[in-house]
N, C-alpha and C positions, 0 to 999 in steps of 0.2 A: 745202773739205771741211766746215768747221764745227768743232764740239768733239768730243773723245773723252774719255770718263770710264771709269776702271777702278773697279769695285766689288769689294772683296775681303772676303767674309764671314769673321768671326772668331768661332768658336764657343766657345772656351775662353779668355776675355779675358786673364786674369792671365798665362798662359804664352805664348799665341800672340802677343799684342800686345807682350809683353816681348821676344820673339825678333825681331819685325819692327823695333821701334824701336831695339834694341841694335845691329842689323846694318845699319841703313839708311845708305847713303852720305851723306856730309855735304851733297852737292849736292841731295839730295832732301828734306832734313829739313823745309823750310818749305813743301813743296808737297803737303800732304795734309790732309784733314779726317777726323774720326771721326764717324760717324752711328749712332744706335740704329736697328736694323731692327725690323720689325713684331713678331717673336717675341722681342725683347729682346736679341739678340746685337748685336755691333758690326759695322760695315762701315767699312773704310778706303776712302776715296773720293779719287781722284786725277784732276785735270783735266789732260789732256795737250795740249800746245801744238804738238808737232812729232813727226815719225816717230822722230827720235833719242830724244826723251823717252819715247815709247811703248816703244821697245826697251829703254831703260835701266830703266824701271820693271818691265817684264815679265821681263827677265833677273833683276833683283833678287828679285822676288816668287816666281819659279820656283825660287829657291835657298833659300827659306824653308821649312823642313820642316813648318811648321804650316799652310801654305796648300795647299788641295786644288783650288780652282777660282777662276777670275776671271770676273766678268761685265763684258764690254766693251760700252759704248754709244757708237755713232758717230752724231752728229746733224748734219744739213746746216746750212749757214748759212741765214739767213732766206729762205724761199721768196718769190719776188717776187709782188706783188699780182696781176700778170697771170696767173701760173700758178695761184695760189690760186683766182681767180675764173674760170679756164678761158678767159681772153681770148686765150690763144695756142693754136695748133692742137695737136691731139693728138700729132702726130709730135714737136713740140718738147718736150712734157711727157714722152713716152716716152724721148727722148734724155736729158733731165734725169735721169730715174729710172735709166736705164742707166749714165750717168756716175757717179751717186752710188753705185750698187751696185758698180761695178767698182773705184772708188777705195776704198770701204770694205772690200770683200773683200780687195783687195791688202794693205791695212794689217793686217787680221786674220790673213791667212796668213803675215805676217811673224812672228807670235807662235806659231801652231799650224799643224800640217800634217795636217789630217784627211783621211781617204780618202773620206768621204762627208758630204754636207751636205743637210739638209732645209730648205726655205724655207717659212716661215709668214708670210703677208702679210695685213695688215689695211689695205686701201686704200679704205675706205668713202667717203672724200671724193673719190676719183677713180673714180667708178663706171663711167665709160666705158672705163677700162683694166681688162681682165678678168684674173682669176687666171691664166688660160692664157697671156695675153700676158706677164705678169710672170715666170711660170715659163720661158717661152721666152727672155726676156732673160737670166735667171739661168743657164740651160743654156748659152747662147752664151758667157757669161763663164767658166763652169766649164770649158768645153772649152779655153780659152786657157791654163789653168793647166798646168804641167808637174810631175808627170804629171797628166793630166786628172782633175778631181774627178768623183766619181760623184754624181749628183743624185737624191735620193730624196724621196718624199712623206712618209715616216715611217720610224721605226726607223733613223735615220741616226746617225752618230757624233756629229755636232754639229747643233744646230738654230739657224737664223737667224730672228729675229722682226723683221719690218719693219712699221712703222705710220706713217701720215701723220696728224700732229696738225694743229691749226689753222694753225700757222706753220712747222712743221719736219717733216722726214722723218727717222725714227730707225731704226737697226738695232741689235739687241741679240743678243749671242752669249755663252753660257756655255761657257768654255773649261776643260777639265781642264788642270791645270798640268803642264808637261813638265819635272818634276824628274829628277835622276839615277835616282830610284827607278821612274820610268815604264817603264824598259826591262827591269825585272827579271822573272823568273819568279815567279808569285804562288801562294801557298798557297790552298787552297779557303776558308779563313777567315782572310784576311790582316789583319795589324795595320796600320792606316793610319799613314804616317810622322808625321802630326800627333799621333796618339794615342801612338805610341811616344816621340815627343819629350817630350810632357807626362809620361809615365811616368818617363823618364830625369830630367827636371827635378825631379820630386817626390822621387825618390831622392837626387839630388845636393843638394837643399835640406837633407835629413836628414843625408847623409854627404858633405860638400863635398870631402873629400880622397880619395874612393873611387878605387881604382886597379884593383880586380879585380871583373869583372862576369860574370854568367851569365844567358843567355837560356834559360829553361826551356820545353820544348815549342816549339821555335823555328820549326817549319814551314820556310818558305823563308828564314828568317833575318832578317826585317825589323827586329826590335828590335836584334839583334846588329850588323847592318850600320849601322843608324842610330847606335848608340853609337860604332862605329868612325869614322863620318863626323864626328860632332859633336866627338869627343875626339881627332881624328887628330894634333893637335899636342901632346897631353899625353903625357909619357913619365915613368916607364915605365907601361905599362898592359897588362892581360891581359883578354881577352874569350873566354869559353867559351859554347858553345851546343849543346843536345842535343835530339833528337827520336827517337821510336821507329821512324820510317819512314825507311829508307835512301834511298827515292826523294826525299824532301824534304830530307834531308841533302845529297844530290848536287845538288839544285836550289839549296840554300843556298850550296854551294861554287861553283857556277856563277855565282850572283849576286855572290859575293865576288870572283870573277875579273872580272866586268863592271865593278864599281865600283872595283876596285883599291884596296880599303881596307887599313888595317893588319891585321896577322895576327889571325885568329879561329880558335880551336880547335873544330872541329865533331866531335861524338860521337854515335854511335847508342846510345840508352839508353831503355828503356821504363820509365817511372816507376811504372807500374801493376804490372809483373811482374818487373822485374829487382831484384836485391838492392841497394837504395839505401843500406843501411848500410855495405857494404864495396866494392861495385862502382861506386858513383857517381863519375864522373870528376873532379869538382872539389872543392877544399877551400879553406877560409880565404878566402872571397870577401867583398867588402864589400856588393855590391848584387845581389840576385836579382830579375830582372824576368820576369813570366810572363803570357802570354795563353792560359790553358787553355781547353779546350772548356767550354761552359756550356749545351749542349743546344738552341741556337737554330738553327745551321746544321748541326751534326753531332749526330745523335740519340744521346745516351747516357742510360741510366737514372739516376735520382737516386742510386741506390746506387753505381753506377760513378763518378759525379761526386764523390760524398762520399769514396770511397776515393782517387780521384785527388787531390783537394784536400788530403786528410789527408796523403798522401805528400809533396806539395809542402811543406806546413808542416813535416813531419818532416825533410825534406832541409834546409830552412832552419834548423831547430833544431839538427840534428846537425853540419852541415858549414860553416855560415857563421860568420864572426867574431862575437865577443860584441857588438860595436857595429854589426853589419850591419843592413841594411834590405831588406825585401821589398816590392815594388810589384806587385800582382796586379790584373789587368784582368778583372772579371766582375760582371755584374749579379745573380748568384745569392747574394744576401744570406742567403736561407733556408738555404743549405748552408754558406756560409763562416763566418758569425757563430757558430753553435753549435760548430763545430770549433775556432775560435780560442780559445774559453774553455777548451779542454782543454790548451792550451799556455801556457807563461809568456810570452805576447806582449801587446803593447799596440797597438791601432789608433790611430795618431796623427793620421790625416787620411783623409778620403774626398772624392772629387770625381766629379761626374756630368758626362758629355759627351753631349748629345743627338745621335743619328744618325737617319737616315731610317727604318731598320728597327727599331732598339732604342736604348735608352739605355745607354751604357757607364758602368760605375762602377769607379773606380780606388780601391784600398785601399793605404794605406801602413802597414806593420806593422813593429814593432821588438821586440827581446827585452827583457823586463823586466830592469832592472839589479839586480845582487845586493845 
């Protein structure tokens, strides 16, 4: 088969890399390298020697909260000079290609189980083998899979990129990581597990002994569920989560049942309209984490966002412990910063995480000491 390389992009180096290295099994510790990618972030690169190693690595990386996708490259052993120079017949080269594709796809399907795959081939060095013939080979392989894979030309769940270099045949696939969170119901503006993990770590850096947590405007409960997963062995612990929409609270409760996490107390509460002075369900908490709307996916006016953010800050001021910490996820510095100046708060840290659509900005806020 040749070599298999896993590329794992790490977008928030300090926290994501720390999580990977702290939890890496002893047997894997000497078998990776770190590389700087074009846009400056890190990539953890692993050279795989066997199917067992492939499974061991992908199982481990799939349980890292900060990993969202893996790029798997499978490269053939050196192509013989006869094939390179076309001194063997076309049927032999087609058989070589089919064998490579079948072996590579079998290995990749051990990691992920997509329902549809698109094949993008760059076979300019083998011009007498047409795209149609390559697609025919791939369709035959896809039919052998149980259940049969759907073959598409575009808009597939996963794309395979195949290219023939001067000496090697390479196949590349970007795989979404199949973490426990992959099976959950998702809020229209979900908090990625990687971002929620960084939010939690930022808070715990400030309040290491935190034992009471609140997920404000929780949606389907991603932040609360991640807290429960990460801290499941820490006792005692209390986790509360609230949202204005009963539909999303029910989705969060269903996600709670799927993950079978430690207890989370979910509440219906509208921070814009309900009486947060007396009716707010949680008191004396250590860490408030919030991913509020900020007008990118859900359209709110700036006036509405300003009132919402002010109420979050008021809830933190009124009901959190004196030594508590607020970690809020929003790029809306124009709204948040002026509001913070109205409260006896200090911004102790900010952190930006680039995403495809927008840049996430995390704020760590504490109360001024008396």
